[in-house]
N, C-alpha and C positions, 0 to 999 in steps of 0.2 A: 861458715861464710857469715852466718848470722852473729856469732860469737865476736868476729872481727868488726862488724858494723855496729854492735852494741859498745864494743871497746871505743870504737872511734867517737861514737856519740857522747859517751862520759867525757872524753878529752875536750870535745867542744863545749859540754856544759860547764865544765871546770873554767874554761877561758871566758866563755860569757859571764859566768857568776863573778869571777875576779875583776871583769871590766866594769860591773856594776857596782862595784865596791862593796862595802860590808854591812850595807843598811838593810839588808834583808831580815824579815820579822822571824817570829818563831814557828811560824806554819810551814809545813812541808811543803815542798815544791809541787806545783801542779803539773799533773802529768798529761802529756800529749801523745798520743797512740799513732804509730805509723804501721799500717797494713799493706804490705805491697810484695810483689814477687821478687823472691831473692834466690830462687832455684828453679829447674826445669819441672814440670812442663810450661811453666810461665816463662816470662821474658825478664830475666835477672839482671840484665844490662838496664833496662828501664828502671827495675827496682832500686838498683843502685844510685841512679840518678835522682830518683825521688828521694831517697834517704839522704842524699847530700843536700839537696834543697831544703830537707827538715832540719838537719843539722845547722844550716845557714840560718833559718828562721829562727831556731832556739838561741842562736848567738845573738841574732838582732834583737829578739824579746828581751833577753836578760843584760844586753849591753846596752843598744841606743834606748829602746823604751824604758829601761831600768826595772824589767820583770813586769808582771801585771799588779795592778792595784797600786798603792802608795802615792807620794806627793805629786807624782806626774800626772796623776788623773784626779776626779772628783770623789774617789772612793774612800771610805774612812780606813780600811783595812791598811796594815802595814805592806809595803813592796814584798812580792813574792816571786821568786825565780820558777821557771818552767823547766822540765826535762822531757825529752822524748824518751818513748819507749817502743823497740821495734819488734814487729812480728812478720815472718816469711808466710805468705799465703800460698807459694808455689803457683799462682795463678790458677789454683781449684777451688770449686765450691766448698768441700768438705774442710779443707785447711783455712780457708777464709773464715768460717763460722767459728772453728777452734781457736783462731788467733784472735778474732775479735772478742770471744769470750774471755780469753786470757788477758787480753790488755785491759778491759773493764773491770773484771772480777779480781784478778790478781795484782795488776799493775796500778788499778783505780784510776784509769785515763778518763778524762771529763770529755774527750773529743777524740775522734779518730779520722784520720785522712791516709792518702796514699794510693787509693785503689787505682789498678791499672786494667785489669781483665774485667770485662762486664759480666760474665758468669759469676765469677767470684764476689764481685760487688753485690749483685742481685741475691746471692746466697745468704749473704751476712745482713742485707738490709732489714728482713724481718726481726732478726735479733736486736738490732739497733733501737727498732722501736719499742721492742719488748723491754729492753733494759733502760730505755729512755735517754740514749746518749747519741749526740750527733755525730753523722757519719759523713764525710765530705768526700765526693768522687774527684780525685784529682785528675784522672786521666781515662776514665771508663766512659764509654759514650752512649750505649744502649738506651733507646727511648724508654723502656720501662723502668729504669732506674729512677727518673722523676715522674714518668707518666703514671705510675702506680700509686702516686701521692704517699709515699711513706711519710709518717709524721717527723721523724728524726733524720732523713736523708736530705742531703744537699749535694750540688754539683757546680764545680768551676771550670767546666769543659765542654767544647762543643757538643751537641747532640745529634745523633745521627740524621736527623732531616735536614740540619744545617751543613753537614759533611755532603750529603745527597745533593743539596742545592748547590754547592760550591762546585762539585765535579761535574753536574750537568750543565751549568752556566759554562763551565769551561769548554765542555765538549761542544755546546752550541756554538760557542765563539768560534771554534776550529771548524765548523761545517762538517762534523762527524755525525752519522746517523745510526750505526749499527754497533752495537755495544756488547762486550762479552765480561761477565762478572764471575771472578772464581772466589768461593768464599769459603772459608772453614765452617764447620758445623757447631757453630757457638752462639751464643746469644748476640754477639757482637757481629759475627759474619751473616747469621740470617737476618738479623734486624736491620744491617745496612742494606741488603738485598732488597728486603721488603719496603725499605724507605725509599730507595731509588726506583723501584717498580711503581710505587703509589704515586711519587712526585710526577713521574713520566705521564701518567694516566690523568693526573690532577691538572697539569699545565698543558695537557694536549700536545706534548712536543713530538716533532716528527723523528722519533728514535725508536728502536726495538732493543730489547734487551734479552740477552740470553744468559740467565743466571745458573751456575753450576756449583753446587754445594759439595764439600769434600769432608772426609774425616779428618780432624786434627791431628790425629797421631799417624797418619799416613806418611811414608817417605817416597811414594813414587807418585807423582801427579802426572806423570807422562801421558796415561789414557785421556784425561779431562783435558790437558792441554793440546793433545792430537784433535780432540773433538772441536775445541775451539778454535784451532788452526783451519781445519776444515770449513768451517763457517765463515772464514775471512772477515774477522770484524775490522771496524775502523781503530778501536781502541780496548784494551783488556785492563779491567779495573782488579788489582791484586789486594783480595781482602784476607791476607794471611796475618797472623802476629806471631811475631818471634822467628823461630826456625821455619815454619811454613811460608812466611814472606820470602825469605831467601831461596827455598827450594822451586818456588813458582818462577822466579827470575832465573835461575841457574837452568832448570829443566825447560824452561821455555827458551832459553837461548840455544840450548842443545838440539832442539827440534826445529831452528829456524823461525820460531814465532816471534821472539824478541831479540834484537830491537827492531826487526822490519816492520812490526806492527807495534806502534805506541803502548806503553804501559804506565799506567797511573797507580802508586802506592796508596793504599787508603789511610795510612798514618806515618808518623814522622821519624820511623828508624833509621832512615838515611842520615839524619843530623847528627849521628854517632860516627863521624868520618873514619876513625880507626877502626872500629869494629865492620863498618859498611866495606870500605875497600880491601880489608884482610880477607873478608868472606867472599868478595866477588870480584875484585881486580878489575880490568878492563871490562868485564861482562856489565858491570854496574852503571856503565856511561849509558845515557840517554833516558834514565828513567826518570821520570816525573812523580813527585810525591807531594802529598799533603802535609803541611807543617802549620803550627798555631803561634809561631815566632820567627822573626827574621831581624837581624841586628839593624835593619834600615827603619825598624818600627820605633816609635818614639816610646820611652818608657817613663814612667813615674819617677819621682824622687826616690821612692821605695825600690823600683825596680833598678834603677841606676846604682843605687847601693848595693843591691844583691848582685848585679851584674860585675861590679868592681871587685868587691868581696870574694866571689866565687873564684875569680881568676887569680887574687892572691891567695886563697886558700888551697884551691885543687889544681892550681896551675893550667888552667883549661877555659874554655870560652862557654858560658852558661848557655844552655838549651832551654827549651820549653818545660821539659820534666823537672829540671832544677827549679826554675822560676815559679812554676805554678805550685809546686810543693811548699817552696818558701812562702808564697802568697797565703796558702791554705793556713799554716801554722800562725802567720800574722793575724789572719781574719779571725781564727779562734781567739787569739789574745785580745784583740781588739773587742770582741763580743763580750768577752769576760769583763773588761773594763767599762763598756757601755753598761752592762748589767750589774757591774759591781759584785760579781758572784762567781764562784767556781762550780756551782750546782749544774750539771749537765741540762736539766729542764728549762732552767732560766737562761742559759746558753742558747739553747735551741728557740725559745721564744725572742730572744734578741737578734739572733740570726734573721728571723723572718721579718723584724721590724726596722733593723738597722742599715746603715750604709757604712761600707769597710773599704779602708785604702789598701790597694793591692799592686801589683807589680805593672799593670798596665791599665789604661782606660780611666774613667772618672770616678769610679768606685763600684764596688760589688753589691748587689743587692739579692735578696732571695724571697721573692713574694710568693704568696700563696696563689700563683697565676693557674690558668686553665692547662689541661694537657700536661705536653712535655715541658711547658715553661715552669711548671711547679718546681719552688726552690731551686731555680736554674739561672746561672750567671755564665755567659760565654764570652771568652777572649776571641780575637781576629782569627781567622783561619785564611791561610794563602797556599797557592800551588807553586812549587818550584821544579827545577829540572837541573840534573846534573848532565854536562855536555863535554866533559873532559876528565880523564882518570885523576883521582886523588882530590878532586875539587872539594872544597868545604861549604857548607850549606850558606856560609854568609857570603860567599862569592858568587852562589848560585842564583839566575836570574828569577825573579818574581813573573810568574805567567798569568797569575790571576789572584785577586780580582782586578779589573780594569783600572781603579783608582790608585792601585799600587804597582801597577806592571812596570818592571824594568827591562823586560826583554821577551821575545816571542818563542813560541815553541819551535825547537828544532828536530826535524826527523833525522834518524841515523843517516850517517854520510862518510 
């Protein structure tokens, strides 16, 4: 799989370079590393979407931007193309560390992005500091990624406390009080359970939380789900990633827990409709889920370009994983142009002090802020629900936040 993706990346590089003309300088291309899950036990579908977004970013940088540096910037260096180099972290800490090291020491990447699994991201974060190379979390949300204040680590994805605040706000709006949370035993799962518990206490909410942690490698979650069913919660929070997320839905359905009891998925895997409905069929109806993008959201000019070009190149509708990966590639290119340098340490310094165009919002910044806001920029976060088979996420109503609401939560019927 990795060979196929690298080959596809090379094809996009050639297209982007050709579109920029023959004005490249003699300097070698600037390498941007993509470290993402492309095989189990990680979520390879998410990784492939991230790689596609990176390829689109490469095409934009080499085509529309004319590469980095050059006459379109204030930099004295000649225009230089970028190329992406891809490594598969399989969603595991050990492969993440090895992949990061290969990207930097063998491919000479000046920046790395694409992280999806929090445990994998956290494992490589100390190495990013050691090597002095910026590492952007594209879709890993554990609080410690930014809370530990790594010098070289940045994030363009909602942090766990934001996710907990969103679903607790939604739960409060539904007048529900009894919450069951089933979470995998990873930094992501445990972190979300802790963030939710902490926020309930901090805000003195009239809610109870029963958090059940399961082994990520387990194929039978029936005992945990039966325990949850016996407690008769108002809602079940599904904090599995990849295969476990689907197992929770299927096995909860088998025992009559879902959809009789509402379920909210903790991330946006349902926005891949072909995969989602193939795995679940009618069982997937009535699931609510968190997403970080909906086509009703207003995009920047950069985001509009990415959305239109993605449809042309990949014959599909762009989703968050594509758009955020694309944005991370462009942010690194903009940081190089602002710093007039490909030196990773100067890129890190510029990321801290600059403002960068991206696919949504008024510009990304990465201040040395307190706590989890260190080097953190967050896109919007919404809650959607599927209410009929084969629905696509652009058709799904937005349930939360109130300012963006397009429909009400529907119980199973």
